[in-house]
Structure formats: structure tokens, C-alpha cells
N, C-alpha and C positions, 0 to 999 in steps of 0.2 A: 569465513567464519563457519564453524560447524553447527548444523542444526541439531538441537537437543533431541534425543530419543525419548519418546513418550509412549506410555501404554494407555489403553482405554481406562478412563477414570482418573488419570493423573491430572494434577493442577499445574498450570503454567503461569508464571508471572509475566505480565505485559509491561510492568514497571514504567514509571514516568521517565521521560528522556532527560529531565533536569534542564539546566540552562544550556542553551544552544550558543556556542561560541560564535562571535561575529565572523562572517566569511566562511563558515564551515559548509561542507557539501551535504547533499542528501545522503542519509545513511539508512540501510535496510538491515534489520536484525531478524534473522529467521527464528521463530519461536517454536514451531513444530512442523513436521512434514511426515505424511504417510503416502502410500502409493496414490491415494485419491484426494488428499486434502493438504493444503499448505497455508500456514498463517505466518505473516511477516509484519513487524512493526517498522513503519517508516518515520524518520524524523526529517521534516522538510523545513529548512530555514526560510525565513522571509526572503523573497527575491530569487530563490533558486527554483529550477524546474528540471523536469525529465524531458528527454526526447520522446517523440511519438513511438509507441510500442504496443504490443498486444499481450494478453494474458493467455496462459495455456488451459484455461477453463473458465466457467462462470465464476464471477467474483463479487464480493461485497467490499466496499471501501467505506470505513467508519472513521470519521474525524473524532479523535478523543479529546484534543485540545488545540487551540489556535484556529487558523483558517487556511484553506487551500482553494484554488480554482482548479476544477477538474474539467478537462475538455475531452469530449467523446462525441462521435457522430455529428460533428459540426456545431455542437452546442457547448458553451461553458457554463458550469454550475458552480456556485460558491458553496462549499461545505464548511460549516462551523462546528464547534464542539457539540457532540451529541447527534449530529446528522450522519446519515449513511445513504449510499446509493448502490444500486445493482448494476453490474456490467456483464453483458453477454460475452461468452468466449469469442476471441478473435476480433473484438472491437478495438479499433485503433484509438489510443487515448494518451493523454499527457497530464502532468500535475505541475502546478505552479504555487509556490508558497506565498500567501498573502501576509500572514503572520507566522511566526515560528509555530510549527504544528507537529503533532504526533498523530499518526494515522495507522489504523489496524486494517490490513488487507487479508481477506480470507479467499482462497482460490480452491474451487472444486475442480480437480484435474480431469481432463478428457483425453481422448486418443491423440488429437492433433495438438502439437505444441504451439506456444506463442512465439512471436519473433519480433525483433527490432524492425522498425519501419525504414531504417536506412541510415 
């Protein structure tokens, strides 16, 4: 999917994900990307999870609706609608859907890229 081009001051719709079909996979919708900033909306169905991975920069993870378990640095934290956490660049992490959830991820890019853990 192509990331929309935005200029400074443009508005971007994060839109609700709508109903999540049973058995669907986690989806990532790029909302905007510049050389130093990336914003992605994740739709995380209940029971689905990501593998361990890292982000290419400091990030915030903001649960817009539903609930996720977010595991990083050996701790799992439950995020529900309206809660947000900070994640340092390069921190190994994973997400598990507790309820169908919509999550806004904002990454401030740095020199070293993130990578899958394996």
C-alpha cells in the first residue's frame, strides 16, 4: 500500500477501522511518512499477534479502541482505548490483540533501522 504524501499543515484521516471480520489478520495502514517521521494505523483482531520485532526509531503506541497486550523488555502491559506508551528505538516488542483494536503508531526515525527478531 502506498503511503500518502503529505505537506506540513495537511490533515490526515486516521479513520475508524470498522468491523473486523472474524479470522482476519493484523493490518497496517500507512498514514504518512517523511524522512524523519512515520505514522501507521494498525488494526489488531482479538487473538492475533505480531512476532517480536524492533522499530527504526523512538515510537509511541496509542490504543484508539479495543485492547492489546504489548510486550517489551520482558514486561507485558495492557493498553485500552485512550492509553499510550513510549518505546525506545531498537526495543524488542510484540503485540497481541485482547479485543479487536485500532492502534496508532508514531515512529521518529533514526539512523539505525529496526529489524525482525527472527
